[in-house]
C-alpha positions as CSV (number, residue, x, y, z in Angstrom):
1,M,37.9,-37.8,84.1
2,I,35.2,-40.6,83.5
3,A,32.6,-37.5,83.0
4,L,35.0,-35.9,80.3
5,I,35.2,-39.1,78.5
6,T,31.4,-39.4,78.6
7,A,30.6,-36.0,77.4
8,L,33.0,-36.4,74.3
9,F,31.2,-39.6,73.6
10,M,27.7,-38.1,73.7
11,F,29.0,-35.2,71.5
12,G,30.4,-37.4,68.9
13,T,27.0,-39.5,68.8
14,V,25.2,-36.0,68.2
15,S,27.3,-34.3,66.2
16,G,28.2,-37.0,63.6
17,P,24.8,-37.3,61.7
18,A,24.3,-33.4,61.6
19,A,27.6,-33.0,60.0
20,D,26.6,-35.8,57.4
21,S,23.2,-33.9,56.8
22,S,24.9,-30.6,56.0
23,A,27.3,-32.2,53.6
24,S,24.5,-33.8,51.9
25,R,22.6,-30.6,51.4
26,A,25.8,-28.8,50.0
27,Q,26.2,-31.7,47.5
28,R,22.7,-31.4,46.4
29,D,22.9,-27.6,46.1
30,T,25.7,-28.1,43.8
31,S,23.9,-30.6,41.6
32,L,21.0,-28.3,40.9
33,P,21.4,-26.3,37.5
34,A,22.1,-22.5,37.9
35,M,19.2,-20.4,36.8
36,C,19.7,-17.7,34.0
37,S,18.7,-14.2,33.7
38,L,17.2,-12.6,30.5
39,T,16.4,-8.8,30.1
40,V,14.3,-7.7,27.0
41,R,14.1,-4.2,26.0
42,T,12.4,-2.5,23.0
43,G,13.3,1.1,23.0
44,A,10.4,3.5,22.8
45,D,8.0,0.7,21.8
46,T,6.2,-1.6,24.2
47,A,5.6,-5.0,23.3
48,T,4.4,-8.2,24.8
49,V,7.1,-11.0,25.4
50,Y,6.4,-14.8,24.8
51,V,8.9,-17.3,25.9
52,D,8.3,-20.7,24.4
53,S,4.8,-19.8,23.5
54,A,4.1,-18.8,26.9
55,R,3.2,-15.0,27.7
56,A,6.2,-13.8,30.2
57,G,5.2,-10.0,30.4
58,R,5.7,-6.7,28.9
59,T,8.9,-4.8,27.9
60,P,11.1,-3.8,29.5
61,L,11.0,-7.1,31.0
62,T,13.6,-9.3,33.1
63,L,13.1,-13.1,33.5
64,D,15.5,-14.4,36.4
65,S,14.3,-17.8,36.3
66,L,14.8,-19.2,33.0
67,G,16.7,-22.4,32.5
68,A,19.9,-23.1,30.6
69,G,19.3,-23.9,26.8
70,S,17.6,-22.8,23.8
71,H,14.5,-20.5,24.0
72,V,12.2,-19.2,21.5
73,L,11.2,-15.4,22.0
74,R,8.3,-13.7,20.3
75,L,7.7,-10.0,20.7
76,V,4.4,-8.5,19.6
77,Q,3.5,-4.8,19.6
78,D,0.9,-3.7,21.8
79,D,-1.3,-2.1,19.1
80,T,-2.9,-5.4,18.0
81,A,-5.9,-3.7,16.7
82,S,-3.8,-2.5,13.7
83,W,-3.1,-5.0,10.7
84,L,0.3,-2.7,10.2
85,T,1.5,-4.3,13.6
86,G,4.6,-6.0,13.4
87,S,6.2,-8.9,15.5
88,I,9.8,-10.1,16.2
89,T,10.8,-13.8,16.5
90,D,14.2,-15.0,18.0
91,T,16.0,-17.8,19.1
92,V,18.2,-17.3,22.2
93,F,20.7,-20.0,23.9
94,L,21.5,-19.4,27.5
95,S,24.5,-20.9,29.2
96,P,24.1,-21.9,33.1
97,G,24.0,-18.9,35.1
98,E,24.4,-16.4,32.3
99,S,22.8,-13.2,32.6
100,R,22.2,-11.4,29.2
101,T,20.3,-8.2,28.0
102,L,18.7,-8.1,24.5
103,R,17.4,-5.0,22.8
104,Y,15.0,-5.1,19.8
105,A,13.6,-2.3,17.5
106,F,10.5,-2.8,15.6
107,E,10.2,-2.0,11.9
108,R,7.9,1.0,11.3
109,R,5.3,0.6,8.5
110,I,3.4,3.5,6.9
111,M,0.5,3.1,4.3
112,V,0.2,6.1,2.2
113,V,-3.2,6.5,0.7
114,T,-4.8,9.1,-1.5
115,D,-8.1,9.9,-3.0
116,P,-8.0,9.4,-6.0
117,S,-5.2,6.7,-5.9
118,G,-2.4,6.5,-8.3
119,A,-0.4,9.6,-7.2
120,L,3.4,9.3,-7.3
121,V,4.7,9.3,-3.9
122,Y,8.1,11.4,-3.4
123,V,10.6,10.9,-0.5
124,G,13.0,13.8,-1.0
125,D,13.6,14.0,-4.7
126,S,13.0,10.3,-5.3
127,V,10.1,8.5,-6.4
128,A,9.0,5.6,-3.9
129,G,6.2,4.4,-5.9
130,T,2.3,5.1,-6.4
131,T,-0.4,5.2,-4.0
132,P,-1.7,3.1,-2.3
133,L,2.1,2.7,-1.1
134,M,3.4,0.9,2.1
135,L,6.6,2.6,3.4
136,T,9.0,0.7,5.8
137,S,12.0,1.6,8.0
138,L,13.6,-1.6,7.0
139,L,16.2,-0.2,4.6
140,R,16.3,3.5,5.8
141,P,14.5,5.7,8.4
142,L,11.2,7.0,7.4
143,P,11.0,10.7,6.7
144,S,8.8,13.1,8.4
145,D,6.4,13.8,5.4
146,V,6.1,12.7,1.6
147,N,5.1,14.7,-1.3
148,V,2.1,13.1,-3.5
149,V,1.7,14.4,-7.3
150,R,-0.8,13.4,-9.6
151,N,-1.7,14.6,-13.3
152,G,-4.5,17.3,-13.1
153,Y,-4.4,17.5,-9.1
154,E,-2.5,19.7,-6.9
155,S,0.6,18.4,-5.4
156,T,0.1,17.4,-1.5
157,I,2.5,17.2,1.3
158,I,1.3,14.4,3.8
159,P,2.9,14.3,7.1
160,L,3.8,10.9,8.6
161,P,3.1,9.6,12.2
162,G,6.3,10.6,14.0
163,A,6.4,7.0,15.7
164,G,5.0,3.5,15.3
165,S,3.0,2.4,12.5
166,G,-0.1,3.8,10.7
167,V,-1.9,5.1,7.9
168,A,-1.3,8.7,6.3
169,R,-4.3,9.7,4.1
170,A,-4.8,12.8,1.8
171,V,-7.5,13.8,-0.5
172,L,-6.5,15.3,-3.6
173,H,-8.0,18.4,-5.2
174,K,-8.2,19.1,-9.0
175,I,-6.2,22.1,-10.0
176,W,-9.2,23.9,-11.6
177,E,-11.1,23.6,-8.2
178,S,-8.4,25.9,-6.5
179,G,-9.8,28.9,-7.9
180,P,-12.6,30.4,-9.8
181,S,-10.3,32.0,-12.4
182,E,-8.8,28.8,-13.8
183,S,-10.4,27.1,-16.5
184,P,-12.2,23.8,-16.2
185,F,-10.4,22.7,-19.5
186,M,-7.1,22.5,-17.8
187,S,-8.4,19.4,-15.9
188,E,-8.5,15.9,-17.0
189,S,-12.3,15.8,-16.9
190,G,-12.4,19.1,-19.2
191,N,-10.3,17.6,-21.7
192,S,-12.2,14.5,-21.6
193,Q,-15.5,16.5,-22.2
194,R,-13.9,18.4,-25.1
195,T,-12.8,15.2,-26.6
196,G,-16.1,13.5,-26.5
197,F,-17.9,16.7,-27.9
198,R,-15.7,16.5,-31.0
199,L,-16.4,12.9,-31.3
200,Y,-20.1,13.4,-31.1
201,L,-19.9,16.0,-33.8
202,A,-17.6,14.4,-36.3
203,G,-20.0,11.4,-35.9
204,G,-23.1,13.2,-36.5
205,L,-21.9,15.1,-39.5
206,T,-20.7,11.8,-41.0
207,V,-24.2,10.3,-40.5
208,A,-25.9,13.4,-41.9
209,A,-23.7,13.6,-44.9
210,G,-24.2,9.8,-45.6
211,A,-28.0,10.2,-45.5
212,A,-27.8,13.1,-47.8
213,A,-25.7,11.1,-50.2
214,A,-28.2,8.3,-50.3
215,Y,-31.2,10.6,-50.8
216,F,-29.7,12.6,-53.7
217,K,-28.6,9.3,-55.3
218,I,-32.0,7.7,-55.0
219,K,-33.5,11.0,-56.6
220,A,-30.9,11.1,-59.3
221,D,-31.8,7.6,-60.3
222,S,-35.5,8.4,-60.1
223,R,-34.9,11.5,-62.5
224,N,-32.7,9.4,-64.8
225,A,-35.6,6.7,-65.4
226,L,-38.1,9.5,-66.3
227,F,-35.6,11.0,-68.7
228,Q,-35.2,7.4,-70.3
229,E,-39.0,7.2,-70.7
230,T,-39.9,10.7,-71.7
231,G,-36.6,12.0,-73.4
232,N,-37.0,15.2,-71.5
233,P,-33.9,17.5,-71.4
234,A,-34.8,19.2,-68.2
235,L,-35.0,15.6,-66.4
236,Q,-31.6,14.8,-67.7
237,S,-30.2,18.1,-66.2
238,E,-31.9,17.6,-63.0
239,T,-30.4,14.2,-62.7
240,R,-26.9,15.5,-63.4
241,R,-27.4,18.1,-60.6
242,L,-28.5,15.4,-58.2
243,D,-25.7,13.2,-59.1
244,V,-23.1,16.1,-58.3
245,S,-24.8,16.7,-54.8
246,A,-24.8,13.0,-53.9
247,A,-21.0,12.9,-54.8
248,L,-20.4,15.9,-52.8
249,S,-22.2,14.5,-49.9
250,L,-20.2,11.2,-50.2
251,A,-17.0,13.1,-50.0
252,A,-18.3,15.0,-46.9
253,T,-19.2,11.5,-45.2
254,E,-15.6,10.4,-45.8
255,I,-14.1,13.4,-44.5
256,G,-16.2,13.2,-41.3
257,F,-15.5,9.6,-40.9
258,A,-11.8,10.5,-41.0
259,F,-12.1,13.2,-38.5
260,F,-14.3,10.8,-36.2
261,T,-11.7,8.1,-36.4
262,Y,-8.6,10.7,-35.5
263,F,-10.5,12.1,-32.6
264,L,-11.4,8.6,-31.2
265,L,-7.6,7.3,-31.6
266,S,-6.2,10.6,-30.1
267,D,-8.3,10.2,-26.9
């Protein structure tokens, strides 16, 4: 009987503190904040994820040790060498112990460039703008190709990249360069050359007619002075003939100047 009482006394002395320690640990465990889990996905694109300005990894990414509260996410596409690369910034609030999955889609951006520039870009039957032109998937999905049209050049279909962002380029060809049978006067440069030739011709004729009018007028004045001194009828007749030539040359000068002005304004 005495041995039993002694054993119970010893058990109570050893087990009491151990039970208190377990209870304290359990209390401390319940006082720790529950961690949150966040999964970030970006579909076909891969991106680097930054959480509160610290690099966390690449998508698809799962973070199991985030604290509760507000966190700032920033996703940057891997193609950082391209100036067309986009980024996404978002703020997420997580409750204690919450597990959440977020999915993001990057905006596609395609720069359409032509040589020469200034071509109309058609998306389907609608004009989207003139080159160089930035196309984005913000309002509607991007097409597989676009048609570019410029006056004096062949229309050209430009295929767009199937995924991601990038630059779509095309060199336009003049219409008269497509075949030897077509006339160069159908192109813009042919029209410009023809207009320039007409300007030079009208200007040259105007100058020549003006010089002739001045020459005939000087000769007529000289003959008239001799006629006044001598009274020779032949000099009077020659003076009249030179005056008529000067008048005709002056009229030709005015006509040439009118044509020159017309060609210059109609260019």
